[in-house]
N, C-alpha and C positions, 0 to 999 in steps of 0.2 A: 663219854669223854675220852680223849686220847690218853693212853696209858704210858707214862714215861718209862715204865718198866720194860716196854718193848724196845727201847733204845739200847743199842750195843755199841761198844767201842773197840778200838784196836790201838796198839802203841804207836805214837807219833814216830815216823821213821827218821825225822830230823829235828829232835828236840832242842838242839843247840842253835837253831836258826829260826828267825821270825819269817814266816811265809804265809800268805793268805790263801785260805781254802774257801771256795764259794760253791754252794749247791743251790740250784733253783728248781723248785717244783712248780711246773706251769699249769698243773691241773688240780690245784687245791680247791676243795669245796667244803662249805659248812652251810648252816641254815640261819637265816635272820631270826632272832628270837622274838621279834615283834610280829612280823608278817608270816613267818613260816616258809618264805620263799628261799630257794637255794641262792647262795652267794658263791661266786666263782672268782678266783684270783690266782696270783703267783706268789709264792713265798720264797724269798732269797735269804739264805743263811750264809753269813760271811764271818769267818773267824780266823784267829791266829791261835793254833793249838799250843798247849803246854805239853802235857804228857800223853794225852789221848786224842784220837780223832773219832768222829761218829761214823758208823758203818752205814752205807747208803740204803741197803734193803730195809734195815730196821727203821731208818728215818722215814722212808716211804710208807711203811706200815703204820708208823706213829702218826704221820700226816693223815692217812686214811681214817684214823680214829675220829677225826673231826667231821667226817662226811655228813652224818645225820645229827650233829650237835648244834643246838640253838645257842649261838654265841656271837657277841658283837665283835667287829673287826679289831677294836682296841684290845679286847680281852684275849682273843686268840693269838694275836701277835705277842703280847706280853707273856702268855702262858708258854708259848714255844721258846721264847727267850729265856724265861726262868728255868724251864725243864732242861734245855741244852746247857745253860750256864751251870746249873747244879751238877749235871752229869760230867761235863767236860772240864770245868774250871779252867777255861781258856784264858789266854793273855788278853784277848779282845774278842768280842762277839757283837754282831749287829744282825738283827732280823728285820727284814723289810717285807711287808705285805702290800701288794698292789692289786686292788680290787677292780673288777669289771664294772662299768657304769650301769646304774639303774636309775631311771627317772632323770637322766641328764647329769648325775653326780658320780664322780669317781673318787676314790679314797686311796691314799698311800699312808701306811702307818709304819713308823720306824721305832724299834726298841733296842736299847743297848744294855749290855750286861758287863759288869766289871766294877773295879774300884771306883767309887764315887757315883756310879750310874744310879744305884738304888737310893742314894742320899739326896740326889738333886730334887729340888722343889720347884714347882712352877712359879714364875714371878708375876 
């Protein structure tokens, strides 16, 4: 499993301003926990930093930790969101996973972190 201890931060160079930081990892891989087949997708992390920003090499190494992990799309997206949210405590954070099709089906999963996001209940 990807280890959130791999993630490193650096001070936000403009903490007085809201600005959007977006990182996309186009070669994300994990494994389907049912079939054992590889899953390929893109992960986009979009956030407004508060005091810290995530360092990119550490983010890449963290993402690589999922490579051989059997995990559902929904779980991986929410784990990334939870790990980055806990680390950065950003003003806003959205994680979008966009998965390559298999069997004619594609999936896009979006998770949000922040005030109220964890309290929302499906209707």
